[in-house]
N, C-alpha and C positions, 0 to 999 in steps of 0.2 A: 410158357417158355417162348422166347423169341425163336422164330424160324424163318430163314431165308431160303427160298427154293428157286433153283434155275432148272428148267426142264427142256433139255435138248435145244439149248440156246445157241444161235449163231449170229454174228454181226458182220455185215458186208457194207462197204462204202464205195461210191463211185469216185474215181480219181480223175481229175481233168487231164485230158490228153492220153489217157490209157485205155486200152481196149478191155472191156469187161469191168468187173468190180474187184476190189481188194478185200480179201477175207481177213478180218481182225481176230475173230474168235469162231470156233466151230465145234458143235456137238458138246456143249458144256451142260452137264447134269450134276447138280449139287443140292444137298440139303444141309444148311449150316445152322446148328443149334448151339454150338459152343460159345462161351462167353468171350473168348479171344481167338480170332482167326487171323493168321498171317498169310500174306501173298508175296512170293518172291519169284524172280525171273529176270532175264536180261532186258535191257532197254528195247522197246519195240516188240516184246513178247506177247503183249495183250493185257498186262496187269491193270493199267489205268482204265482200259475199256471195260474190263470185268467189274472194277469198282464203280464205274459210272453207270453201269446197268442197274445198280442197286437203288438209285434214287431217281431214275428216269432221265439222267443227263444224256445217256445213250439209249436208243431204242433197239430191241432185238429185231433182226431181219426175219428170224424164224424162232419158234419156241416161245417160252413164257417165263417171266420173272415175277415172283410174288414175295411180298414182305408181310408176314403175319396174315397171309391169305389175301392181301390186297395186290391187285395186278398193277404193274408199273406203267402200263399203257392206258388202261381204262380208269385207274384211280390214282393218277399221278400226283394230284394235290394232297390226297390223303397219305400217299407213300412218302412225300417230302416232309410231312409233319412227323412221320415215324423215323425218317432217316436223315441225320445231319451229316453234311459232307464238308471235310476240311481239305483244302488244296495244298499242294507242295509249297507254293509261295503264298504266305498269308496276305501279302499286299494285293493279290489278285481278288481277294474277297473283302478286305477292309476298305470300305468306300467313304467313310465319314472322317472328318479331321481328327477326332479324338476317340479313345476307347469307350468312354461313357456314351457318346453319341452313337457309336456303332452297335453297342449292345442294346440301347434303347430302340434303335431302328429295327433290330431283329425281333423285338417284342411288339412292334406297332400293330401287327395284324391280330395278335391274340389278346392284347391288353389295351383297351381304349383310353383308360384313365392315365393321364400323363404323370401324375404323382405316384401312382402304383408302378408305372413303368420305371420311373427313376429309382424307386425303392428296390425293385427286383434287380435292376441293372447294377446298382451299388452292391447288393448282396452277392451277385454273381462275380463281380470284379473282386470283391473281398475274398471270396472262396479261392480264387486263383492268385491271391497276393498282389493284385493289380490295382486296387483302389487308390493307393498313393499316386499312381501314374494315370489315373482316369482322365485327367484333363490335359495331358501332354499330347503333342502331335504324334501320330503314329510313326512318323519318320524320325522321331527322336528316340524311339524304343529300340532295344536290341532285337536280334533275330529271334531269340527265345521268347522274349516278352511279346513280340508280335504273334508268334505261333500260339502262345497261351491265350492271347487276346482273341485270335481267330477261333480257338476252341471255346472260349467263353461266349462269344456271340452265337455259336451254334448250340451250345448246351443250355443257354438261357431259356430256350423254348422247350427244353426237356424232351428231346427225341428218345426213342427206345433203342435206336441203333446209331452208332457213330462210325463213319467211314473216313479213314485217314489215308491220303494218297502221298506216300513217301514224306512223312512229316518231319523227319530228322535231317533231310538232305542239306538244308542251309544252316544247320546249327553247329556251334562249337561243342566241345566235350561237356562243359558245365550245363549248357542249356539242353543238350541231348539227355543228360541224366535227369534234369528237371522235367522234361517231357515224359521220360520213361516212368518216373514216379507218379506223375499226374495221370497218365493213361492207366497205370496199374490200379489206381484208386477209384476209377470210374465205375458206376453202377451199370452203365449202358453196355450192350453187346458191342464189341469193337471188331471191325474188319479193317486191317491195315496192310498196305503194301510197303515194302521197304527194301533197300539194298544193304541195310545194316544187319548182318547175320548174327550179331550178338543180341541186338534188340529183339529179333524174331524168336529167340529162345524163351521169351516170356509168354509166348502164345500157347494156347491149348491144342491148336491144330494148324498145320501149315500146308498151303497149296503151292506147288511149283508149276509155273506157267511157261510154256515154251512153244513158239510158233503157233500161237492161238489155241493151244490145247492145255488141259490139265494133265501133266505127265507124272505127277506124284501128289499124293494126298495122305498126310499122316502126321506123326509126331515131329516136333521141331528138329531134334537131332538128326533123325533119319532124312528129313526133308532137306536140311542143309547139306548133308553128305551127298544126297542125290544131285542137288544143284551144283555142288563143287565138281562132281564127276562129269556132269553134263557140260559145264563150262570148260573143263579141261579138254574134253574130247572134241569140242567145237573150235578149238584154237587152230589157226592155220599152222602148217609145218614150218619149222625154222628154216631159213635159207641155208644152203650149204656153206660151210666155213671157207673163207678165202684161203688159197694156198699160201704157205709160209714164204715170206720173201727173205732170201738169204743175201747177206751183204756181198756184193761183187768184189773179188780180189784180183788184182793184176798179177800175172805170172811173174815168177822170179826172173830178173834180168830185163824187165821192162824199162828200167831206168839205168843209165850208165853207172850210177853209184852203187848198184846192187852187188857188183863184183869187187868192190874195193874193200 
């Protein structure tokens, strides 16, 4: 069974011009074995930092992160073979002119034979319905097609864990549903952050992150309810209503004609 373990993990960074360090995450202890794990929270809460810990994109300042027993600091190469990471904007990770070339590039380290790389790339693209678009410029693809292509490049190397950082942010309704169905059908363990509170209902377990801490850990419905309440209580108070302005009226007799 897949197992992701964070043991008393904190992340601090030095900010230029600021005294001391900024705490992004503090005291995170988790064991994640569920097939689908969602992460929700406000912007700046620490969601992306939490996800980036899982494949060594961010290093813990203290504590330890392991993926199937492999330490993300000592065994980072091995961890990155286990954990595939898909960013919010697929253009940040699609580096080749076409989808075919991008998938083949992701296979280059593991498959030396170019003909075998081409075969596996085409099989992967066909799996996601992207083979007819394989030789189009990535800039000619829709947002949903790019997101599926980013997924394909990551899944081509068969990781056991897939991490998705707000994958539906740039998608319209149709492509969001396409992404939703695709993720639901994956064999990999999925850890996904999102602002889409409907999408998170598909998860087995949901974490709510606030101010660098896990403030709720449980079922999707209860997690969303907790997050809604948390968001409502953190809203600033409404400004006082402006006093009503009454129309000024001149007193009777202000004009000579008033007495006629």
